[in-house]
C-alpha positions in Angstrom: 148.5 89.5 80.7 146.5 86.5 79.7 146.9 82.9 81.1 145.9 79.7 79.4 145.9 76.7 81.7 145.6 73.2 80.2 144.5 70.5 82.7 144.7 66.8 82.0 144.3 63.7 84.0 147.5 62.0 85.1 148.6 58.8 83.4 147.0 55.8 85.2 143.9 57.7 86.3 140.7 56.2 84.8 139.2 58.5 82.2 135.6 57.4 81.6 134.8 60.5 79.5 137.8 59.7 77.3 136.5 56.1 76.9 133.0 57.4 76.0 134.6 59.7 73.3 136.6 56.8 72.0 133.5 54.7 71.7 131.5 57.5 70.0 134.3 58.0 67.5 134.3 54.3 66.7 130.5 54.4 66.3 130.8 57.2 63.8 133.2 55.2 61.7 136.4 56.9 62.8 138.6 53.8 63.1 142.1 53.9 64.5 141.5 56.4 67.3 142.5 54.9 70.6 143.7 55.8 74.1 141.5 58.9 74.1 142.1 61.2 77.0 140.1 64.4 77.7 141.0 67.5 79.6 140.0 71.1 80.0 141.4 74.6 79.1 140.9 77.6 81.3 141.7 81.1 80.0 141.8 84.2 82.2 143.1 87.7 82.1 145.4 89.0 84.9 146.1 92.6 85.9 149.6 91.5 86.6 152.3 92.8 84.2 155.3 91.0 85.6 155.6 87.5 84.1 157.2 85.9 87.1 154.5 87.3 89.4 151.8 86.3 87.0 153.1 82.8 86.8 153.3 82.5 90.6 149.8 83.7 91.0 148.4 81.3 88.4 150.4 78.4 89.9 148.8 79.2 93.3 145.3 79.3 91.6 146.0 75.9 90.1 147.2 74.3 93.3 144.3 75.8 95.4 141.3 75.6 93.1 141.7 75.0 89.3 143.4 71.6 89.3 143.3 68.5 91.6 147.0 67.8 92.0 146.3 64.3 93.1 144.7 63.3 89.8 145.6 66.1 87.3 148.6 67.7 85.6 148.5 71.3 84.4 150.5 73.5 82.2 150.5 77.3 82.1 151.0 79.5 79.0 151.3 83.3 79.5 150.9 85.9 76.8 151.0 89.7 76.9 
């Protein structure tokens, strides 16, 4: 089973990298792009075949290592 974890900063958390991207887009002539937020995607393969067990394992990974629950939100997508 494969897991795709999308991690983004929570609303209200300062995103300096998003602001830098927004400024660079403007500098390149892409007007109208605003409120840019950046995040990260982590993909991994699991030996687990049970979807509920796989989701529980990935949730635990996110809480303990992959995401900072104080500042970040995450979503999990599982595929066979």
